[in-house]
TORDOSE-912826 format. One line per 2 residues: number of its first residue (from 1); their letters; for each residue z, y, x of N, C-alpha, C, O, CB. Coordinates in Angstrom, 2 decimals. Glycine has a CB too. Layout:
# TORDOSE-912826
NUM	a	Z/Y/X/Z/Y/X/Z/Y/X/Z/Y/X/Z/Y/X  ... $
//
This chain:
# TORDOSE-912826
1	mv	179.30/134.97/111.08/178.03/134.35/111.40/177.67/133.24/110.40/176.53/133.17/109.95/178.06/133.80/112.81  178.62/132.40/110.06/178.35/131.32/109.11/177.98/131.89/107.75/177.10/131.36/107.07/179.57/130.38/108.99 $
3	ge	178.66/132.97/107.36/178.33/133.63/106.10/176.89/134.12/106.07/176.22/134.02/105.04/179.26/134.78/105.86  176.42/134.65/107.20/175.02/135.09/107.29/174.07/133.92/107.08/173.05/134.05/106.40/174.75/135.77/108.64 $
5	cf	174.41/132.79/107.68/173.57/131.59/107.52/173.53/131.16/106.06/172.46/130.86/105.54/174.10/130.44/108.40  174.69/131.12/105.40/174.73/130.73/104.00/173.94/131.72/103.14/173.26/131.31/102.20/176.17/130.64/103.51 $
7	dy	174.04/133.01/103.45/173.28/134.02/102.69/171.78/133.77/102.82/171.05/133.84/101.84/173.63/135.45/103.19  171.33/133.48/104.04/169.89/133.23/104.23/169.48/131.93/103.54/168.40/131.86/102.96/169.54/133.17/105.73 $
9	dd	170.32/130.92/103.60/170.04/129.67/102.88/169.89/129.95/101.38/169.03/129.36/100.72/171.15/128.63/103.12  170.73/130.84/100.84/170.62/131.22/99.43/169.27/131.87/99.14/168.69/131.64/98.08/171.76/132.17/99.04 $
11	ql	168.76/132.68/100.07/167.43/133.29/99.91/166.35/132.21/99.88/165.44/132.24/99.05/167.15/134.30/101.05  166.46/131.27/100.81/165.49/130.16/100.83/165.54/129.39/99.52/164.50/129.03/98.97/165.77/129.21/102.03 $
13	ra	166.73/129.14/99.02/166.92/128.41/97.77/166.31/129.18/96.60/165.60/128.60/95.78/168.42/128.16/97.51  166.58/130.48/96.54/166.08/131.32/95.45/164.55/131.38/95.44/163.95/131.54/94.38/166.66/132.73/95.57 $
15	ng	163.93/131.25/96.60/162.47/131.32/96.70/161.81/129.94/96.62/160.60/129.83/96.80/162.07/131.99/97.98  162.60/128.90/96.35/162.05/127.57/96.16/161.72/126.81/97.43/160.99/125.82/97.38/160.85/127.66/95.34 $
17	hf	162.23/127.25/98.57/161.93/126.59/99.84/163.02/125.62/100.28/162.76/124.72/101.08/161.71/127.63/100.91  164.21/125.78/99.78/165.36/125.02/100.24/165.43/123.71/99.47/165.56/123.72/98.25/166.66/125.82/100.07 $
19	av	165.36/122.58/100.17/165.45/121.28/99.50/166.85/120.70/99.65/167.47/120.33/98.65/164.40/120.31/100.07  167.36/120.60/100.89/168.67/120.01/101.12/169.12/120.37/102.53/168.29/120.60/103.41/168.65/118.46/100.91 $
21	de	170.41/120.40/102.75/170.94/120.53/104.10/172.19/119.68/104.23/172.88/119.41/103.24/171.25/122.02/104.44  172.46/119.27/105.43/173.66/118.48/105.72/174.18/118.90/107.09/173.43/118.92/108.07/173.35/116.94/105.68 $
23	al	175.44/119.23/107.15/176.07/119.51/108.44/176.51/118.19/109.07/176.76/117.21/108.37/177.28/120.48/108.28  176.60/118.18/110.37/177.11/117.01/111.08/178.47/117.32/111.67/178.74/118.47/112.04/176.12/116.56/112.18 $
25	qp	179.31/116.33/111.76/180.61/116.49/112.41/180.39/116.76/113.90/179.30/116.50/114.41/181.52/115.23/112.19  181.40/117.28/114.60/181.24/117.58/116.03/180.87/116.33/116.84/181.20/115.21/116.44/182.54/118.19/116.58 $
27	pn	180.19/116.52/117.97/179.75/115.38/118.78/180.87/114.44/119.21/180.63/113.24/119.39/179.05/115.89/120.00  182.09/114.95/119.37/183.17/114.07/119.82/183.63/113.10/118.73/184.45/112.22/119.00/184.35/114.90/120.30 $
29	sa	183.11/113.25/117.52/183.43/112.30/116.45/182.39/111.19/116.34/182.48/110.33/115.46/183.56/113.03/115.11  181.40/111.21/117.23/180.26/110.30/117.14/180.56/108.90/117.68/181.48/108.71/118.48/179.09/110.88/117.89 $
31	kt	179.79/107.96/117.24/179.68/106.62/117.82/178.23/106.51/118.28/177.32/106.95/117.58/180.09/105.47/116.78  178.02/105.92/119.42/176.67/105.67/119.91/176.43/104.18/119.89/177.24/103.41/120.41/176.46/106.26/121.34 $
33	vf	175.31/103.75/119.29/174.98/102.35/119.13/173.69/102.08/119.90/172.70/102.79/119.71/174.84/101.95/117.62  173.69/101.07/120.75/172.48/100.73/121.50/172.49/99.25/121.85/173.51/98.58/121.76/172.37/101.58/122.78 $
35	lk	171.31/98.75/122.25/171.17/97.36/122.68/171.23/97.30/124.19/170.61/98.11/124.88/169.86/96.75/122.15  171.97/96.33/124.71/172.02/96.08/126.14/172.05/94.57/126.34/172.97/93.89/125.87/173.27/96.78/126.81 $
37	ng	171.06/94.06/127.03/170.94/92.62/127.27/171.01/91.82/125.97/171.64/90.77/125.91/172.04/92.16/128.22  170.36/92.34/124.92/170.31/91.65/123.64/171.55/91.76/122.79/171.62/91.17/121.71/170.03/90.24/123.87 $
39	rv	172.56/92.51/123.25/173.80/92.68/122.49/173.92/94.11/122.01/173.49/95.04/122.69/175.03/92.31/123.35  174.50/94.29/120.83/174.77/95.63/120.31/176.03/96.16/120.95/177.08/95.51/120.91/174.90/95.61/118.75 $
41	iv	175.94/97.33/121.53/177.08/97.99/122.17/177.40/99.25/121.37/176.49/100.01/121.01/176.78/98.33/123.68  178.67/99.48/121.10/179.12/100.67/120.38/180.12/101.39/121.28/181.10/100.80/121.73/179.76/100.31/118.99 $
43	td	179.87/102.67/121.52/180.80/103.47/122.33/181.29/104.65/121.52/180.61/105.11/120.60/180.12/103.94/123.63  182.46/105.15/121.87/183.00/106.36/121.25/182.37/107.58/121.90/182.05/107.59/123.08/184.54/106.40/121.36 $
45	gp	182.22/108.61/121.08/181.81/109.89/121.63/180.31/110.07/121.74/179.53/109.16/121.48/182.40/110.05/122.96  179.93/111.26/122.12/178.51/111.62/122.18/177.88/111.23/123.51/177.64/112.09/124.36/178.34/113.13/121.94 $
47	ya	177.62/109.96/123.69/177.12/109.51/124.99/175.61/109.29/125.02/175.09/108.80/126.02/177.80/108.26/125.38  174.91/109.65/123.95/173.45/109.55/123.99/172.93/110.56/125.01/173.52/111.62/125.21/172.83/109.81/122.58 $
49	et	171.83/110.21/125.66/171.25/111.09/126.69/170.57/112.27/126.01/169.41/112.18/125.62/170.23/110.31/127.58  171.28/113.38/125.87/170.70/114.57/125.25/171.14/115.80/126.02/172.18/115.81/126.68/171.11/114.69/123.77 $
51	ke	170.34/116.84/125.93/170.70/118.12/126.53/171.37/119.02/125.50/172.22/119.84/125.84/169.47/118.81/127.12  170.99/118.87/124.23/171.58/119.65/123.16/172.19/118.70/122.14/171.84/117.52/122.07/170.53/120.57/122.50 $
53	qi	173.10/119.21/121.35/173.70/118.44/120.27/173.14/118.94/118.95/172.98/120.15/118.75/175.25/118.55/120.30  172.84/118.03/118.05/172.32/118.39/116.74/173.49/118.78/115.85/174.47/118.05/115.74/171.50/117.22/116.11 $
55	gg	173.37/119.95/115.20/174.45/120.43/114.35/174.27/120.10/112.89/175.24/120.11/112.13/174.59/121.89/114.50  173.05/119.81/112.48/172.80/119.50/111.09/171.33/119.35/110.81/170.50/119.41/111.72/173.38/120.58/110.20 $
57	il	171.02/119.14/109.55/169.65/118.93/109.12/169.39/119.87/107.95/170.20/119.97/107.03/169.40/117.43/108.72  168.26/120.54/107.99/167.83/121.42/106.90/166.44/120.98/106.49/165.53/120.98/107.32/167.86/122.94/107.33 $
59	vl	166.26/120.61/105.23/164.97/120.20/104.72/164.42/121.33/103.86/165.04/121.75/102.89/165.07/118.87/103.90  163.23/121.82/104.24/162.59/122.91/103.52/161.31/122.44/102.86/160.68/121.48/103.32/162.30/124.07/104.46 $
61	es	160.93/123.11/101.80/159.62/122.92/101.18/158.74/124.03/101.74/159.03/125.21/101.55/159.69/122.96/99.59  157.66/123.66/102.42/156.75/124.65/102.98/155.32/124.14/102.86/155.09/122.94/102.68/157.11/124.97/104.46 $
63	rd	154.37/125.06/102.97/152.95/124.69/102.88/152.52/123.85/104.07/151.75/122.90/103.92/152.08/125.94/102.78  153.03/124.21/105.26/152.63/123.53/106.48/153.65/123.88/107.56/154.63/124.57/107.30/151.18/123.93/106.91 $
65	lh	153.39/123.41/108.77/154.32/123.65/109.88/154.44/125.14/110.21/155.54/125.62/110.50/153.87/122.88/111.12  153.33/125.85/110.16/153.36/127.29/110.44/154.25/128.01/109.42/155.04/128.87/109.79/151.93/127.89/110.41 $
67	da	154.13/127.65/108.15/154.96/128.24/107.11/156.43/127.93/107.36/157.29/128.80/107.16/154.53/127.73/105.73  156.74/126.72/107.78/158.13/126.35/108.08/158.68/127.20/109.22/159.83/127.64/109.17/158.23/124.86/108.44 $
69	vq	157.86/127.44/110.25/158.29/128.30/111.36/158.59/129.70/110.84/159.58/130.31/111.24/157.20/128.34/112.47  157.74/130.22/109.96/157.96/131.55/109.41/159.25/131.60/108.58/159.96/132.61/108.60/156.76/131.97/108.54 $
71	lv	159.55/130.53/107.87/160.77/130.49/107.06/162.03/130.43/107.93/163.04/131.03/107.58/160.74/129.30/106.12  161.98/129.71/109.03/163.15/129.52/109.88/163.36/130.70/110.84/164.49/130.99/111.22/163.00/128.22/110.67 $
73	sp	162.29/131.37/111.23/162.38/132.42/112.25/163.45/133.48/111.99/164.12/133.88/112.94/161.06/133.10/112.37  163.64/133.96/110.77/164.69/134.96/110.55/166.08/134.37/110.31/167.03/135.13/110.08/164.32/135.81/109.37 $
75	hp	166.24/133.06/110.36/167.52/132.43/110.03/168.58/132.81/111.08/168.34/132.64/112.28/167.37/130.88/109.95  169.73/133.31/110.65/170.79/133.68/111.59/171.30/132.51/112.44/171.87/132.73/113.50/171.95/134.28/110.84 $
77	gl	171.10/131.29/111.99/171.54/130.13/112.74/170.84/129.98/114.09/171.33/129.25/114.96/171.31/128.90/111.94  169.72/130.66/114.28/169.03/130.61/115.57/169.89/131.20/116.69/169.66/130.92/117.86/167.70/131.36/115.49 $
79	kf	170.87/132.01/116.32/171.77/132.59/117.33/172.63/131.51/117.99/173.15/131.72/119.09/172.66/133.67/116.69  172.79/130.36/117.31/173.59/129.26/117.85/172.82/128.41/118.85/173.42/127.73/119.68/174.10/128.38/116.73 $
81	gp	171.50/128.45/118.77/170.67/127.64/119.66/169.35/127.30/119.03/169.05/127.74/117.92/171.40/126.36/120.05  168.53/126.51/119.73/167.18/126.22/119.26/167.17/125.30/118.04/168.09/124.51/117.81/166.38/125.58/120.37 $
83	we	166.11/125.42/117.27/165.88/124.56/116.12/164.59/123.79/116.35/163.61/124.37/116.81/165.81/125.38/114.79  164.59/122.52/116.05/163.37/121.73/116.10/162.83/121.61/114.69/163.56/121.28/113.75/163.63/120.32/116.73 $
85	ir	161.55/121.88/114.53/160.92/121.81/113.22/159.84/120.74/113.26/158.99/120.72/114.15/160.31/123.20/112.80  159.90/119.83/112.28/158.87/118.80/112.19/158.71/118.36/110.75/159.60/118.57/109.92/159.21/117.58/113.10 $
87	ha	157.57/117.75/110.47/157.31/117.22/109.13/158.21/116.02/108.88/158.54/115.27/109.80/155.82/116.84/108.97  158.59/115.83/107.64/159.31/114.62/107.25/158.29/113.49/107.16/157.16/113.70/106.72/160.06/114.80/105.88 $
89	gd	158.68/112.32/107.57/157.79/111.17/107.51/157.80/110.53/106.14/158.84/110.46/105.49/158.17/110.15/108.56  156.65/110.06/105.71/156.52/109.34/104.45/156.43/107.85/104.79/155.41/107.39/105.31/155.28/109.82/103.63 $
91	ln	157.48/107.12/104.48/157.53/105.70/104.83/157.05/104.79/103.70/157.12/103.57/103.83/158.93/105.33/105.20  156.57/105.36/102.60/156.19/104.53/101.45/155.15/103.48/101.80/155.30/102.32/101.41/155.66/105.41/100.33 $
93	am	154.10/103.85/102.54/153.06/102.89/102.90/153.63/101.78/103.78/153.29/100.61/103.61/151.89/103.60/103.62  154.50/102.14/104.72/155.11/101.15/105.60/156.00/100.18/104.82/155.98/98.97/105.07/155.92/101.84/106.70 $
95	ve	156.76/100.70/103.87/157.63/99.86/103.05/156.79/98.91/102.20/157.11/97.72/102.10/158.54/100.73/102.15  155.72/99.42/101.59/154.86/98.58/100.75/154.19/97.49/101.58/154.10/96.34/101.13/153.81/99.43/100.04 $
97	es	153.72/97.83/102.78/153.10/96.83/103.65/154.12/95.76/104.04/153.78/94.58/104.09/152.52/97.50/104.91  155.33/96.17/104.33/156.38/95.21/104.68/156.67/94.28/103.50/156.83/93.08/103.69/157.66/95.94/105.11 $
99	kr	156.74/94.83/102.30/156.97/94.00/101.11/155.83/93.01/100.93/156.06/91.84/100.62/157.11/94.89/99.85  154.59/93.48/101.12/153.42/92.61/100.97/153.48/91.45/101.95/153.24/90.30/101.58/152.12/93.40/101.18 $
101	rr	153.81/91.76/103.21/153.87/90.72/104.24/154.98/89.71/103.96/154.85/88.53/104.28/154.08/91.35/105.61  156.07/90.19/103.36/157.20/89.29/103.06/157.03/88.59/101.72/157.86/87.77/101.34/158.51/90.07/103.07 $
103	gn	155.95/88.92/101.00/155.73/88.31/99.68/156.65/88.84/98.62/156.86/88.20/97.59/155.91/86.83/99.77  157.20/90.03/98.86/158.15/90.66/97.92/157.45/91.84/97.28/157.30/92.89/97.91/159.47/91.11/98.64 $
105	ha	157.01/91.69/96.04/156.27/92.75/95.37/157.15/93.52/94.40/156.64/94.31/93.61/155.07/92.17/94.63  158.44/93.32/94.45/159.36/94.01/93.52/159.64/95.41/93.96/160.39/96.13/93.30/160.66/93.24/93.38 $
//
């Protein structure tokens, strides 16, 4: 099954759609960080309130969200569970505004 996923990733790469991917370690290797009563709390393990665990991140180059759905639909990794598809956020404007407010134009 993993070989099938890598083969399809190679197809995406060959067609110019594959930007980057990163696998994540198993959930039991996680640390969860949160604020409680103004203090940072760190716990071992996957204790975030989730129904599914994220296995990794795949960044694709696509025309739009519909195109991304079409690219992911035949991926063998769907046999492992659902995939969430969303646009990557562009934080450049937010970073520049923050620099402006702080008087840091570098």
